[in-house]
NUSETOR-838325 format. One record per residue (C-alpha): x, y, z. Coordinates in nm, 3 decimals. Layout:
N
<east X&north Y&up Z>
...
//
This chain:
430
<east 0.000&north 0.000&up 0.000>
<east 0.148&north 0.333&up -0.111>
<east 0.130&north 0.601&up 0.157>
<east 0.197&north 0.957&up 0.043>
<east 0.294&north 1.098&up 0.379>
<east 0.614&north 1.164&up 0.568>
<east 0.468&north 0.969&up 0.863>
<east 0.486&north 0.632&up 0.694>
<east 0.475&north 0.414&up 1.005>
<east 0.170&north 0.590&up 1.149>
<east -0.034&north 0.523&up 0.838>
<east 0.046&north 0.158&up 0.789>
<east -0.254&north -0.072&up 0.847>
<east -0.243&north -0.288&up 1.158>
<east -0.392&north -0.633&up 1.203>
<east -0.559&north -0.687&up 1.539>
<east -0.684&north -1.042&up 1.557>
<east -0.957&north -1.083&up 1.297>
<east -0.978&north -0.715&up 1.197>
<east -0.748&north -0.460&up 1.035>
<east -0.714&north -0.099&up 1.151>
<east -0.662&north 0.147&up 0.867>
<east -0.377&north 0.319&up 1.054>
<east -0.193&north 0.301&up 1.383>
<east -0.359&north 0.594&up 1.558>
<east -0.621&north 0.517&up 1.821>
<east -0.857&north 0.768&up 1.981>
<east -0.811&north 0.681&up 2.348>
<east -1.113&north 0.655&up 2.581>
<east -1.223&north 0.982&up 2.739>
<east -1.454&north 0.998&up 3.040>
<east -1.665&north 1.311&up 3.083>
<east -1.738&north 1.255&up 3.453>
<east -2.029&north 1.466&up 3.579>
<east -2.023&north 1.738&up 3.314>
<east -2.173&north 1.544&up 3.025>
<east -2.254&north 1.769&up 2.728>
<east -2.580&north 1.743&up 2.538>
<east -2.614&north 1.408&up 2.358>
<east -2.586&north 1.583&up 2.021>
<east -2.258&north 1.751&up 2.113>
<east -2.130&north 1.427&up 2.264>
<east -2.205&north 1.247&up 1.938>
<east -2.029&north 1.517&up 1.743>
<east -1.717&north 1.494&up 1.959>
<east -1.700&north 1.121&up 1.879>
<east -1.773&north 1.179&up 1.510>
<east -1.507&north 1.451&up 1.489>
<east -1.231&north 1.214&up 1.600>
<east -1.345&north 0.952&up 1.352>
<east -1.393&north 1.200&up 1.069>
<east -1.052&north 1.335&up 1.162>
<east -0.885&north 1.007&up 1.066>
<east -0.835&north 0.787&up 1.374>
<east -0.825&north 0.416&up 1.295>
<east -1.002&north 0.310&up 1.615>
<east -1.222&north 0.508&up 1.853>
<east -1.270&north 0.376&up 2.207>
<east -1.584&north 0.460&up 2.405>
<east -1.459&north 0.488&up 2.761>
<east -1.566&north 0.372&up 3.108>
<east -1.873&north 0.164&up 3.023>
<east -1.986&north 0.000&up 3.346>
<east -2.064&north -0.371&up 3.348>
<east -2.371&north -0.296&up 3.561>
<east -2.563&north 0.009&up 3.683>
<east -2.529&north -0.060&up 4.054>
<east -2.174&north -0.098&up 4.184>
<east -1.939&north -0.064&up 3.885>
<east -1.973&north 0.298&up 3.772>
<east -1.688&north 0.545&up 3.770>
<east -1.931&north 0.831&up 3.826>
<east -2.302&north 0.828&up 3.898>
<east -2.388&north 0.985&up 3.560>
<east -2.201&north 0.716&up 3.369>
<east -2.374&north 0.401&up 3.251>
<east -2.365&north 0.041&up 3.147>
<east -2.443&north -0.063&up 2.790>
<east -2.806&north -0.113&up 2.890>
<east -2.840&north 0.223&up 3.064>
<east -2.771&north 0.429&up 2.751>
<east -2.813&north 0.170&up 2.477>
<east -2.940&north 0.407&up 2.208>
<east -2.655&north 0.651&up 2.267>
<east -2.395&north 0.376&up 2.232>
<east -2.561&north 0.249&up 1.914>
<east -2.549&north 0.598&up 1.762>
<east -2.181&north 0.633&up 1.853>
<east -2.103&north 0.300&up 1.687>
<east -2.286&north 0.411&up 1.374>
<east -2.092&north 0.738&up 1.352>
<east -1.758&north 0.567&up 1.405>
<east -1.831&north 0.318&up 1.129>
<east -1.957&north 0.594&up 0.898>
<east -1.604&north 0.731&up 0.869>
<east -1.424&north 0.400&up 0.832>
<east -1.289&north 0.349&up 1.184>
<east -1.334&north 0.059&up 1.425>
<east -1.546&north 0.103&up 1.736>
<east -1.421&north -0.025&up 2.072>
<east -1.605&north -0.048&up 2.404>
<east -1.404&north -0.013&up 2.726>
<east -1.574&north -0.238&up 2.984>
<east -1.518&north -0.111&up 3.333>
<east -1.565&north -0.187&up 3.702>
<east -1.453&north 0.071&up 3.957>
<east -1.441&north -0.181&up 4.244>
<east -1.374&north -0.020&up 4.579>
<east -1.393&north 0.328&up 4.421>
<east -1.735&north 0.286&up 4.257>
<east -1.967&north 0.585&up 4.284>
<east -2.277&north 0.438&up 4.446>
<east -2.441&north 0.761&up 4.563>
<east -2.745&north 0.714&up 4.340>
<east -2.777&north 0.336&up 4.367>
<east -2.708&north 0.299&up 4.741>
<east -2.515&north -0.020&up 4.668>
<east -2.216&north -0.128&up 4.876>
<east -1.889&north -0.097&up 4.683>
<east -1.688&north -0.416&up 4.650>
<east -1.317&north -0.477&up 4.625>
<east -1.043&north -0.721&up 4.717>
<east -1.064&north -0.638&up 5.087>
<east -1.315&north -0.522&up 5.345>
<east -1.230&north -0.164&up 5.441>
<east -1.361&north 0.186&up 5.489>
<east -1.287&north 0.431&up 5.208>
<east -1.073&north 0.676&up 5.399>
<east -0.745&north 0.863&up 5.389>
<east -0.590&north 0.607&up 5.624>
<east -0.715&north 0.300&up 5.440>
<east -0.576&north 0.403&up 5.100>
<east -0.224&north 0.428&up 5.230>
<east -0.222&north 0.775&up 5.381>
<east -0.185&north 0.941&up 5.043>
<east -0.364&north 1.267&up 4.976>
<east -0.720&north 1.211&up 4.863>
<east -0.849&north 1.349&up 4.536>
<east -1.227&north 1.299&up 4.529>
<east -1.382&north 1.326&up 4.876>
<east -1.726&north 1.240&up 4.739>
<east -1.611&north 0.884&up 4.670>
<east -1.334&north 0.851&up 4.929>
<east -1.584&north 0.916&up 5.201>
<east -1.567&north 0.662&up 5.484>
<east -1.805&north 0.438&up 5.285>
<east -1.787&north 0.070&up 5.376>
<east -1.629&north -0.151&up 5.109>
<east -1.712&north -0.521&up 5.110>
<east -1.430&north -0.767&up 5.048>
<east -1.543&north -0.991&up 4.762>
<east -1.654&north -1.344&up 4.829>
<east -1.652&north -1.623&up 4.571>
<east -2.018&north -1.548&up 4.512>
<east -1.937&north -1.183&up 4.441>
<east -1.663&north -1.286&up 4.200>
<east -1.896&north -1.518&up 4.012>
<east -2.154&north -1.241&up 3.982>
<east -1.896&north -0.994&up 3.847>
<east -1.761&north -1.249&up 3.600>
<east -2.113&north -1.309&up 3.473>
<east -2.161&north -0.934&up 3.432>
<east -1.837&north -0.902&up 3.235>
<east -1.952&north -1.188&up 3.011>
<east -2.301&north -1.051&up 2.950>
<east -2.164&north -0.702&up 2.883>
<east -1.913&north -0.838&up 2.635>
<east -2.180&north -1.034&up 2.451>
<east -2.407&north -0.727&up 2.445>
<east -2.125&north -0.508&up 2.308>
<east -2.062&north -0.759&up 2.033>
<east -2.434&north -0.775&up 1.947>
<east -2.461&north -0.395&up 1.938>
<east -2.191&north -0.374&up 1.674>
<east -1.875&north -0.285&up 1.861>
<east -1.578&north -0.424&up 1.667>
<east -1.358&north -0.462&up 1.975>
<east -1.390&north -0.495&up 2.350>
<east -1.132&north -0.330&up 2.575>
<east -1.109&north -0.448&up 2.935>
<east -0.992&north -0.168&up 3.163>
<east -0.748&north -0.340&up 3.398>
<east -0.544&north -0.040&up 3.506>
<east -0.552&north 0.287&up 3.700>
<east -0.656&north 0.134&up 4.031>
<east -0.993&north -0.005&up 3.918>
<east -1.123&north -0.349&up 4.018>
<east -0.889&north -0.582&up 3.821>
<east -0.589&north -0.365&up 3.914>
<east -0.701&north -0.362&up 4.277>
<east -0.660&north -0.740&up 4.279>
<east -0.328&north -0.732&up 4.093>
<east -0.169&north -0.461&up 4.305>
<east -0.012&north -0.542&up 4.642>
<east -0.086&north -0.180&up 4.735>
<east -0.459&north -0.261&up 4.744>
<east -0.476&north -0.638&up 4.774>
<east -0.416&north -0.755&up 5.132>
<east -0.610&north -1.081&up 5.102>
<east -0.472&north -1.393&up 5.267>
<east -0.651&north -1.653&up 5.056>
<east -0.580&north -1.785&up 4.705>
<east -0.659&north -1.438&up 4.560>
<east -0.398&north -1.246&up 4.757>
<east -0.035&north -1.252&up 4.858>
<east 0.204&north -1.372&up 4.588>
<east 0.194&north -1.269&up 4.223>
<east 0.015&north -1.578&up 4.095>
<east -0.261&north -1.532&up 4.351>
<east -0.303&north -1.161&up 4.286>
<east -0.349&north -1.212&up 3.911>
<east -0.590&north -1.504&up 3.955>
<east -0.913&north -1.302&up 3.943>
<east -0.798&north -1.070&up 3.659>
<east -0.709&north -1.382&up 3.460>
<east -1.054&north -1.523&up 3.532>
<east -1.205&north -1.203&up 3.390>
<east -1.008&north -1.237&up 3.066>
<east -1.084&north -1.608&up 3.036>
<east -1.455&north -1.552&up 3.101>
<east -1.485&north -1.275&up 2.843>
<east -1.291&north -1.470&up 2.583>
<east -1.518&north -1.769&up 2.629>
<east -1.827&north -1.548&up 2.607>
<east -1.737&north -1.373&up 2.280>
<east -1.568&north -1.667&up 2.108>
<east -1.213&north -1.723&up 1.980>
<east -1.215&north -1.475&up 1.690>
<east -1.368&north -1.159&up 1.837>
<east -1.101&north -0.890&up 1.907>
<east -1.022&north -0.844&up 2.275>
<east -0.807&north -0.559&up 2.405>
<east -0.662&north -0.473&up 2.748>
<east -0.577&north -0.139&up 2.906>
<east -0.332&north -0.169&up 3.193>
<east -0.108&north 0.052&up 3.402>
<east 0.255&north -0.060&up 3.409>
<east 0.326&north 0.113&up 3.739>
<east 0.119&north 0.292&up 4.003>
<east 0.369&north 0.541&up 4.150>
<east 0.298&north 0.432&up 4.505>
<east 0.521&north 0.248&up 4.747>
<east 0.440&north -0.122&up 4.729>
<east 0.239&north -0.087&up 4.409>
<east 0.230&north -0.288&up 4.088>
<east 0.559&north -0.296&up 3.894>
<east 0.632&north -0.310&up 3.517>
<east 0.793&north -0.654&up 3.531>
<east 0.483&north -0.800&up 3.699>
<east 0.256&north -0.639&up 3.440>
<east 0.469&north -0.778&up 3.157>
<east 0.453&north -1.125&up 3.314>
<east 0.075&north -1.105&up 3.353>
<east 0.038&north -1.007&up 2.987>
<east 0.267&north -1.289&up 2.884>
<east 0.041&north -1.535&up 3.063>
<east -0.275&north -1.409&up 2.889>
<east -0.144&north -1.308&up 2.544>
<east -0.302&north -1.610&up 2.377>
<east -0.641&north -1.480&up 2.495>
<east -0.612&north -1.116&up 2.383>
<east -0.536&north -0.930&up 2.061>
<east -0.382&north -0.604&up 2.183>
<east -0.266&north -0.429&up 2.499>
<east -0.257&north -0.057&up 2.580>
<east 0.018&north 0.052&up 2.820>
<east -0.056&north 0.337&up 3.060>
<east 0.041&north 0.414&up 3.421>
<east -0.085&north 0.580&up 3.738>
<east -0.376&north 0.552&up 3.981>
<east -0.694&north 0.751&up 3.941>
<east -0.781&north 0.834&up 4.302>
<east -0.454&north 0.963&up 4.448>
<east -0.339&north 1.317&up 4.370>
<east 0.023&north 1.251&up 4.279>
<east -0.045&north 0.919&up 4.106>
<east -0.337&north 1.037&up 3.895>
<east -0.120&north 1.308&up 3.742>
<east 0.053&north 1.037&up 3.538>
<east -0.271&north 0.928&up 3.370>
<east -0.338&north 1.264&up 3.200>
<east 0.014&north 1.393&up 3.250>
<east 0.050&north 1.772&up 3.276>
<east 0.345&north 1.957&up 3.128>
<east 0.560&north 1.891&up 3.436>
<east 0.594&north 1.529&up 3.322>
<east 0.798&north 1.421&up 3.018>
<east 0.646&north 1.354&up 2.679>
<east 0.586&north 0.987&up 2.602>
<east 0.621&north 0.896&up 2.968>
<east 0.483&north 0.543&up 2.916>
<east 0.707&north 0.451&up 2.623>
<east 0.975&north 0.290&up 2.847>
<east 0.704&north 0.064&up 2.994>
<east 0.577&north -0.031&up 2.648>
<east 0.932&north -0.136&up 2.559>
<east 0.945&north -0.364&up 2.862>
<east 0.617&north -0.524&up 2.759>
<east 0.727&north -0.568&up 2.397>
<east 1.037&north -0.753&up 2.513>
<east 0.812&north -1.004&up 2.690>
<east 0.498&north -1.017&up 2.473>
<east 0.561&north -1.119&up 2.111>
<east 0.226&north -1.233&up 1.968>
<east 0.011&north -0.920&up 1.990>
<east 0.049&north -0.549&up 1.908>
<east 0.138&north -0.316&up 2.192>
<east -0.016&north 0.032&up 2.202>
<east 0.115&north 0.314&up 2.415>
<east -0.068&north 0.621&up 2.547>
<east 0.040&north 0.930&up 2.736>
<east 0.167&north 1.276&up 2.633>
<east 0.237&north 1.193&up 2.270>
<east 0.145&north 1.531&up 2.126>
<east 0.296&north 1.550&up 1.776>
<east 0.307&north 1.316&up 1.475>
<east 0.686&north 1.335&up 1.490>
<east 0.685&north 1.190&up 1.841>
<east 0.442&north 0.917&up 1.740>
<east 0.631&north 0.827&up 1.425>
<east 0.959&north 0.799&up 1.615>
<east 0.803&north 0.558&up 1.868>
<east 0.688&north 0.330&up 1.587>
<east 1.008&north 0.363&up 1.382>
<east 1.216&north 0.256&up 1.681>
<east 0.988&north -0.042&up 1.750>
<east 0.900&north 0.081&up 2.099>
<east 0.529&north 0.019&up 2.030>
<east 0.310&north -0.092&up 1.742>
<east 0.053&north 0.187&up 1.760>
<east -0.020&north 0.501&up 1.960>
<east -0.333&north 0.600&up 2.149>
<east -0.409&north 0.972&up 2.162>
<east -0.654&north 1.118&up 2.411>
<east -0.607&north 1.489&up 2.468>
<east -0.435&north 1.557&up 2.131>
<east -0.758&north 1.457&up 1.956>
<east -0.952&north 1.690&up 2.185>
<east -0.718&north 1.976&up 2.095>
<east -0.746&north 1.895&up 1.724>
<east -0.976&north 1.614&up 1.612>
<east -0.850&north 1.672&up 1.254>
<east -0.489&north 1.617&up 1.362>
<east -0.468&north 1.268&up 1.210>
<east -0.582&north 1.386&up 0.867>
<east -0.348&north 1.682&up 0.885>
<east -0.054&north 1.450&up 0.957>
<east -0.159&north 1.217&up 0.674>
<east -0.169&north 1.515&up 0.436>
<east 0.172&north 1.644&up 0.551>
<east 0.018&north 1.949&up 0.719>
<east 0.158&north 1.895&up 1.067>
<east 0.225&north 2.268&up 1.100>
<east -0.154&north 2.320&up 1.099>
<east -0.219&north 2.087&up 1.392>
<east -0.353&north 2.258&up 1.705>
<east -0.122&north 2.094&up 1.957>
<east -0.229&north 1.985&up 2.303>
<east -0.044&north 2.193&up 2.565>
<east -0.109&north 1.939&up 2.845>
<east -0.280&north 2.196&up 3.068>
<east -0.530&north 1.932&up 3.194>
<east -0.829&north 2.169&up 3.178>
<east -1.016&north 1.890&up 2.995>
<east -0.977&north 1.649&up 3.287>
<east -1.269&north 1.638&up 3.530>
<east -1.061&north 1.534&up 3.831>
<east -0.814&north 1.819&up 3.782>
<east -1.096&north 2.073&up 3.760>
<east -1.324&north 1.920&up 4.026>
<east -1.577&north 1.864&up 3.750>
<east -1.636&north 2.238&up 3.716>
<east -1.459&north 2.340&up 3.397>
<east -1.418&north 2.063&up 3.147>
<east -1.314&north 2.204&up 2.813>
<east -1.002&north 2.260&up 2.608>
<east -0.772&north 2.560&up 2.635>
<east -0.683&north 2.549&up 2.266>
<east -1.009&north 2.413&up 2.118>
<east -1.323&north 2.592&up 2.240>
<east -1.531&north 2.372&up 2.008>
<east -1.472&north 2.061&up 2.219>
<east -1.815&north 1.920&up 2.308>
<east -1.971&north 2.251&up 2.194>
<east -1.927&north 2.184&up 1.824>
<east -2.290&north 2.201&up 1.714>
<east -2.370&north 2.519&up 1.905>
<east -2.061&north 2.696&up 1.775>
<east -2.121&north 2.574&up 1.422>
<east -2.454&north 2.758&up 1.420>
<east -2.282&north 3.072&up 1.542>
<east -2.019&north 3.046&up 1.267>
<east -2.257&north 3.111&up 0.980>
<east -2.148&north 3.413&up 0.766>
<east -2.250&north 3.744&up 0.913>
<east -2.555&north 3.905&up 0.755>
<east -2.393&north 4.247&up 0.788>
<east -2.021&north 4.276&up 0.717>
<east -1.834&north 4.518&up 0.943>
<east -1.489&north 4.667&up 0.993>
<east -1.353&north 4.529&up 1.318>
<east -1.050&north 4.636&up 1.521>
<east -0.889&north 4.383&up 1.753>
<east -0.651&north 4.524&up 2.013>
<east -0.371&north 4.285&up 2.111>
<east -0.214&north 4.007&up 1.909>
<east -0.192&north 3.741&up 2.177>
<east -0.361&north 3.402&up 2.146>
<east -0.704&north 3.545&up 2.226>
<east -0.664&north 3.841&up 1.990>
<east -0.542&north 3.624&up 1.703>
<east -0.822&north 3.374&up 1.755>
<east -1.080&north 3.655&up 1.765>
<east -0.937&north 3.800&up 1.446>
<east -0.953&north 3.467&up 1.265>
<east -1.309&north 3.403&up 1.384>
<east -1.425&north 3.747&up 1.272>
<east -1.255&north 3.715&up 0.934>
<east -1.416&north 3.377&up 0.877>
<east -1.754&north 3.541&up 0.937>
<east -1.675&north 3.782&up 0.651>
<east -1.574&north 4.091&up 0.845>
<east -1.278&north 4.312&up 0.757>
<east -1.037&north 4.284&up 1.049>
<east -0.746&north 4.503&up 1.155>
<east -0.529&north 4.357&up 1.432>
<east -0.334&north 4.607&up 1.643>
<east -0.030&north 4.503&up 1.844>
<east 0.215&north 4.718&up 2.040>
<east 0.557&north 4.739&up 1.872>
//
């Protein structure tokens, strides 16, 4: 296949089990937390990434039930918002990408305020500052002295059945791929990590015991969807806490299950602790491509499946270099496709200079903003696309407009006014 772009590795097709992705750029799952936009704008934000050229688009944080698995009380299982998920699948397919569903269970950190269920996890505990290792809390509404029930065998069987039924439903709805979220301190990671898992039975203690339940999840889902349906994993290679999960253990776990899965996404961090969550949506204080070293460790161990890497990969040059060097097989972009959903097409067309680059300010991340100001510092259209599109119709009356100050706001205002048909003069102090 001839590719007329300087980013030749990025735009090679990639086989993932029984399907082929048209390129090696994945739109990573994004969770909106409590500030969900209107359904129409939410659809458009998904469509924009797909229209913009991503080869796979992942719908994030889909609970396996509507009682004790949700990341936030406004999130949902596949059954809770079935029509919305079906519309998202349709839009993703419309533009030639593959649709993936990230199945999710928050475990001990589930938001049960609306369901009044008891959160479950590896161990019986109270959700408190002391019980999560003394680290600074990040979301007091879900780290709130709530009682967490240590899972019994009966609880495990129920959760496995919910993973299986959710996977089958996702397949029936038309998702091309299932991603199991097994990182960031959620239920599977809570079992894997010695930081969380203090059990003294066959599901706690040594490495083989700690990975037993996560392996059961993978085995159960694989059996439910059959041998040929694509199955993906998202996992954190390290947790940035003393006594937490380590990259070598993660690589070993993936080695043990690689015959059951078709891809793995390498991330890092924990979602509920201030310092550790900063590595998930890394701000500018952290290095670019911070998870690439972990992806390399995994690739040295896991040989049969493609390895994707996510985290502060903000330019096509960075992404291309990762693939050229063999550090990963594809890249997952979250915030860069918020900043510029057309970024993939621009890279394909050798227009990288036109890409609106993510500045890693984290204003799009609900945890960083306490759910109050989710947006994008460089893309005001994010999840407001339809409303702004109406406002961008040509002006009925053309005017002469003076803009004072040529900073980012002044330049953006000048461009917006010019696109409406006005005659603009931009004044800047010499």
